[in-house]
C-alpha positions in Angstrom: 14.2 -107.1 -23.8 16.5 -106.4 -26.6 17.2 -102.8 -27.6 15.4 -103.2 -30.9 12.2 -104.4 -29.3 12.3 -101.6 -26.7 12.9 -99.0 -29.4 9.9 -100.4 -31.3 7.7 -100.4 -28.3 8.6 -96.7 -27.5 7.9 -95.8 -31.1 4.5 -97.5 -31.0 3.6 -95.8 -27.7 4.7 -92.5 -29.2 2.6 -93.0 -32.2 -0.5 -94.0 -30.1 0.1 -90.9 -27.9 0.3 -88.6 -30.9 -2.9 -90.1 -32.4 -4.7 -89.7 -29.1 -3.7 -86.0 -28.8 -4.5 -85.1 -32.4 -7.9 -86.7 -32.4 -11.0 -84.5 -33.0 -12.7 -83.2 -29.9 -16.0 -84.7 -29.0 -19.1 -83.0 -30.4 -20.7 -80.6 -27.9 -24.2 -79.2 -28.0 -24.5 -75.5 -29.0 -25.3 -72.7 -26.6 -24.8 -69.0 -25.8 -24.2 -66.6 -22.9 -25.0 -62.9 -22.5 -23.5 -60.1 -20.6 -24.6 -56.5 -20.0 -22.5 -53.7 -21.4 -22.8 -50.4 -19.4 -22.4 -47.2 -21.4 -22.0 -44.0 -19.4 -21.4 -40.3 -20.1 -21.3 -37.2 -18.0 -22.3 -33.7 -19.0 -21.0 -31.0 -16.6 -22.5 -27.6 -16.1 -20.8 -25.3 -18.5 -21.2 -21.7 -19.6 -19.6 -19.2 -22.0 -19.7 -15.4 -21.8 -19.0 -12.6 -24.2 -19.7 -8.9 -24.3 -20.5 -6.1 -26.6 -19.2 -2.7 -25.7 -21.3 0.1 -24.3 -20.5 2.9 -26.8 -21.9 6.1 -25.5 -22.8 8.9 -28.0 -20.8 12.1 -27.7 -21.1 13.5 -24.2 -21.6 17.3 -24.0 -21.6 18.5 -20.4 -22.2 22.1 -21.4 -25.3 21.8 -23.7 -27.0 18.5 -24.4 -25.9 16.8 -21.2 -25.9 19.8 -18.9 -29.0 18.5 -17.2 -29.8 15.2 -19.1 -27.8 12.0 -18.7 -26.2 10.2 -21.6 -27.7 6.7 -21.7 -26.6 3.7 -23.8 -26.9 -0.1 -23.7 -24.7 -3.0 -24.4 -25.1 -6.8 -24.2 -23.5 -9.7 -22.4 -24.0 -12.9 -24.4 -24.1 -16.1 -22.4 -24.7 -19.7 -23.3 -25.0 -22.4 -20.7 -25.6 -26.2 -20.7 -29.3 -26.9 -20.5 -30.4 -27.5 -17.0 -27.7 -25.3 -15.4 -29.3 -23.1 -12.8 -28.3 -20.6 -10.1 -26.3 -18.6 -12.7 -25.1 -15.1 -11.8 -23.3 -12.5 -13.8 -21.0 -9.9 -12.1 -19.3 -6.8 -13.5 -16.0 -5.7 -12.1 -15.4 -2.2 -10.8 -13.5 -1.0 -13.8 -9.9 0.1 -14.2 -10.5 3.7 -12.9 -13.0 3.1 -10.1 -12.8 5.3 -7.0 -14.7 4.2 -4.0 -18.0 2.9 -5.4 -17.9 5.1 -8.6 -16.9 3.8 -12.0 -15.0 6.3 -14.1 -13.7 6.5 -17.6 -10.2 8.1 -18.1 -9.4 10.6 -20.8 -7.1 8.8 -23.2 -4.9 11.9 -23.7 -4.9 13.1 -20.1 -5.1 10.1 -17.8 -5.7 12.2 -14.7 -9.1 13.5 -16.1 -12.2 11.4 -15.6 -15.9 11.3 -16.2 -18.2 9.3 -14.0 -20.5 6.6 -15.4 -22.4 3.6 -14.1 -23.9 0.3 -15.4 -27.3 -0.9 -14.3 -29.3 -4.1 -14.4 -32.5 -2.7 -15.7 -33.9 0.0 -18.0 -34.9 2.3 -15.1 -31.2 2.4 -14.0 -31.9 2.0 -10.3 -29.9 -1.2 -9.5 -26.1 -0.8 -10.0 -24.6 -3.9 -11.6 -21.5 -5.1 -9.8 -21.0 -6.4 -6.3 -17.7 -4.5 -5.8 -19.3 -1.2 -7.0 -21.9 -1.0 -4.3 -24.4 -2.9 -6.4 -25.2 -6.6 -6.8 -24.7 -9.4 -9.3 -27.3 -10.1 -11.9 -29.3 -13.3 -11.3 -32.7 -14.7 -12.3 -34.5 -17.5 -14.0 -33.9 -15.9 -17.4 -30.2 -16.8 -17.0 -30.9 -20.5 -16.4 -29.2 -22.7 -19.0 -31.2 -23.6 -22.1 -28.4 -24.6 -24.4 -29.2 -21.5 -26.5 -27.6 -18.1 -26.6 -29.1 -15.6 -24.2 -28.5 -11.8 -24.6 -28.5 -9.9 -21.3 -28.7 -6.1 -21.6 -26.4 -3.7 -19.7 -27.8 -0.2 -19.2 -25.1 2.4 -19.1 -25.4 6.0 -17.9 -23.1 9.0 -17.8 -24.6 11.5 -15.3 -25.2 15.1 -16.5 -23.2 18.2 -15.9 -19.7 16.9 -15.4 -18.1 20.3 -16.2 -14.5 19.2 -15.2 -14.4 16.9 -18.3 -12.0 18.0 -21.0 -12.5 17.3 -24.7 -11.2 14.0 -26.0 -11.9 10.3 -26.0 -12.6 8.5 -22.7 -12.5 4.8 -21.9 -12.7 2.2 -19.2 -12.7 -1.6 -19.1 -14.9 -3.8 -17.0 -14.5 -7.6 -16.5 -17.7 -9.6 -16.8 -17.8 -12.9 -14.9 -20.4 -15.7 -15.1 -20.8 -18.0 -12.1 -22.6 -21.3 -12.4 
């Protein structure tokens, strides 16, 4: 076969091949498929805690508080995820605790103290704080609702602390929420 004829045959085959490859696909009947999409989320148990100070009125161990205690309240504010249960609140011993007695230090004479305590209820019988000879605060009223819950602390300075000197006194407790 002469070169020219071969070249023409190759060209014709190439043209036929190109036309075959570029042809429209055959018509196919329509259809659809579905798949399930899984959407997930997780909400962990979570709580926040904040406190308001227990600010006692002036303590007078000689007159007004010679035989009567000085009582005051403060609040711990908590907010927990709805459905969180088994919540407890603990109060630390304080910076000046000795044994199982909380004390406030005089701010001008750090070696002078007055005793005080924080309780879980208005009758001031249950000391609040595991490390202070008391217990943690628990109960269904602490269970998470998603809303703010105010929990009252009941403070007391016992009467007749005649060793106290004039001046301001202070202590710091750490409040801890466990959930």
